[in-house]
C-alpha positions in Angstrom: 0.1 0.5 0.1 1.3 3.7 -1.1 0.4 6.6 1.5 0.6 9.6 -0.4 0.4 13.2 2.0 -0.7 15.9 -0.5 -0.1 19.1 0.6 -2.6 21.3 -1.0 -6.1 20.2 -1.2 -6.7 20.9 -4.8 -3.4 17.8 -5.0 -5.9 16.0 -2.9 -8.9 16.2 -4.9 -6.6 15.7 -8.2 -5.3 12.1 -6.5 -8.7 11.2 -5.3 -10.2 12.0 -9.0 -7.9 8.6 -9.4 -8.7 6.9 -6.9 -11.8 3.8 -6.1 -12.5 5.0 -2.5 -13.9 2.1 -0.4 -13.6 4.2 3.1 -12.9 7.7 4.5 -11.2 7.5 8.3 -11.0 9.9 10.3 -7.6 10.7 13.3 -7.3 13.3 14.5 -8.5 16.4 12.2 -7.0 14.5 9.4 -9.5 12.3 7.1 -8.1 9.7 5.6 -8.8 8.1 2.0 -7.8 4.8 1.5 -9.0 3.0 -2.1 -7.0 1.4 -5.0 -5.4 3.7 -8.3 -4.5 2.1 -11.4 -4.7 -1.2 -9.1 -2.4 -0.8 -6.2 -3.6 0.0 -2.8 -2.9 3.1 -1.6 -4.2 5.6 1.5 -4.3 9.7 1.3 -4.8 12.5 3.0 -3.8 16.3 3.2 -0.8 16.9 5.6 -1.4 21.2 5.4 1.3 23.1 5.4 4.5 23.5 7.7 6.9 20.5 9.6 4.7 19.9 12.7 1.5 19.2 10.0 4.0 17.7 8.4 5.2 14.9 11.0 0.9 14.4 12.1 -0.1 13.6 8.8 2.9 11.3 8.1 2.6 9.6 10.9 -0.4 8.8 11.8 -0.1 7.3 7.4 2.7 5.9 8.9 1.4 3.7 11.5 -0.5 1.9 8.7 0.5 -1.5 8.8 -0.2 -2.2 4.9 2.1 1.0 4.1 4.9 0.0 2.6 5.9 3.3 0.4 5.2 6.3 1.5 4.9 9.5 -0.9 4.8 14.0 0.2 3.7 15.5 -3.0 3.4 19.9 -3.3 4.8 23.4 -4.5 8.0 24.5 -3.6 10.6 27.3 -4.7 13.2 26.1 -7.8 17.2 27.4 -6.6 18.5 26.5 -9.7 19.4 28.8 -12.5 18.1 25.9 -15.3 15.0 26.3 -13.5 11.3 26.6 -14.7 7.7 27.4 -13.1 6.2 23.5 -13.3 9.3 22.1 -13.5 9.5 18.9 -10.7 11.7 18.2 -8.1 12.5 14.6 -7.4 14.2 14.3 -3.8 17.3 11.9 -3.8 17.3 14.0 -0.1 15.9 15.6 2.3 17.3 17.9 5.0 15.2 19.7 7.8 17.7 23.0 6.6 16.7 25.3 10.0 17.5 22.5 12.3 20.4 24.1 14.2 21.9 22.5 17.7 25.4 23.1 16.2 26.0 25.8 20.3 26.2 21.8 21.0 27.6 20.2 18.3 29.7 21.5 16.4 29.3 21.4 11.9 27.3 18.3 12.9 24.3 20.1 14.3 22.8 22.3 10.9 20.5 20.3 9.5 19.3 17.1 9.9 19.7 14.6 6.8 17.1 11.6 5.8 18.0 9.9 1.9 15.8 8.9 -0.3 16.5 4.9 -2.2 18.3 5.6 -5.2 15.4 3.4 -7.4 13.0 5.1 -6.0 14.3 8.6 -8.0 15.3 6.2 -10.8 11.4 4.7 -11.0 10.1 9.0 -10.4 13.1 9.9 -13.0 11.5 7.4 -15.9 8.0 8.4 -15.4 9.2 12.3 -15.3 10.0 10.9 -19.1 7.5 9.1 -19.9 5.0 11.8 -18.8 7.4 14.1 -20.9 8.0 16.8 -17.2 11.0 18.9 -17.2 12.0 17.5 -13.7 15.6 17.7 -11.8 17.1 15.6 -9.1 18.0 16.7 -5.7 17.9 18.0 -2.6 15.3 19.6 -1.0 15.1 21.8 2.0 12.9 21.7 4.1 12.2 24.7 6.7 9.1 26.8 9.1 9.9 29.4 6.1 8.8 30.9 3.7 11.7 32.1 2.0 11.0 35.8 0.6 14.0 37.7 1.7 17.6 37.7 -0.5 19.1 36.4 2.8 16.9 32.9 3.4 18.5 32.4 0.2 21.8 32.9 1.1 22.3 31.5 4.4 20.1 28.4 3.1 23.3 27.9 -0.2 25.0 28.8 2.4 24.9 25.9 4.7 23.0 23.6 1.7 24.2 24.8 -1.5 23.0 21.1 -2.5 19.1 22.2 -2.5 17.5 22.1 -5.7 14.4 23.9 -4.0 12.9 24.9 -0.4 9.4 24.0 0.6 7.8 23.3 4.2 7.0 19.6 5.1 8.9 17.1 3.1 12.0 16.6 5.5 9.9 15.9 7.7 7.1 13.9 5.9 10.9 12.0 5.6 11.9 11.8 8.9 8.6 10.2 9.9 8.8 7.8 8.1 12.5 7.0 7.9 11.4 6.0 12.0 9.3 3.9 10.7 11.4 2.1 8.6 10.1 2.8 5.3 11.0 4.2 2.3 9.5 7.7 1.2 9.6 9.8 -2.0 8.8 13.6 -1.9 8.0 15.3 -5.2 7.7 19.4 -5.2 6.3 21.2 -8.8 8.2 24.8 -9.0 5.8 27.1 -8.4 9.1 29.4 -8.7 12.7 30.2 -9.2 14.6 32.8 -7.5 16.2 33.4 -9.9 14.1 34.9 -12.0 12.5 38.5 -11.5 8.6 37.8 -12.5 6.6 34.7 -11.5 4.6 33.7 -15.3 1.3 32.2 -13.7 -1.5 33.7 -11.7 -1.1 31.2 -8.5 -5.0 30.0 -8.2 -4.0 28.7 -12.4 -0.6 26.8 -11.4 -1.9 25.2 -8.6 -4.4 23.5 -10.4 -2.1 22.3 -13.2 0.9 21.4 -10.4 -2.3 19.4 -9.3 -3.1 17.4 -12.1 0.3 17.3 -12.7 1.2 15.1 -8.5 -1.8 13.5 -9.7 -0.6 11.7 -13.4 2.6 10.9 -11.9 1.6 9.1 -9.1 -1.3 7.9 -11.4 1.2 6.1 -13.5 3.7 5.9 -10.8 0.8 3.1 -8.7 0.6 1.7 -12.8 3.2 0.1 -12.5 3.9 -0.9 -9.5 
């Protein structure tokens, strides 16, 4: 069973449009949708914004014994000059970039890092090529921060220059999934790129497109499971 955690309601509904739903279960404020997608058993839910919300949703999903893969989809800000709005970023690692215990632990206390299994990266990359979606593979940086100031970007890239995009949930999902000994894959669609002077698409239009794209990737993934 694949556990699918969506950051936005639009993304959840786009995934559910492909799902033959069997039941809904509510745990706390989290609504879990159980069913099948292209013959693959799934459970999908909405996390909401931020690391605490993401960790709560991931914990609930991971407590389902049948879940053997956790996928997290959402949007992110691109950090590389060759990126464009609506490009897909496939995680090969996650880092909680705002974790900092360096006064006690030195350099080892800056950031919490979580790996992604190479076979998951290869499969996601193949699906992106199959669907003709421009994609990038790299580290996804998670912070409880919406980066809007040049100094935020400078600090992140000074500490984690390998980062491909920045967002607010993926690192928390990865930490929980790995604690439950479940593989994790985080996919992000770029809503903006720091090196570009403007965002060429209104967010409302972008959100709908990003949601459909994420759902298409998941549907293709389940078809090949």
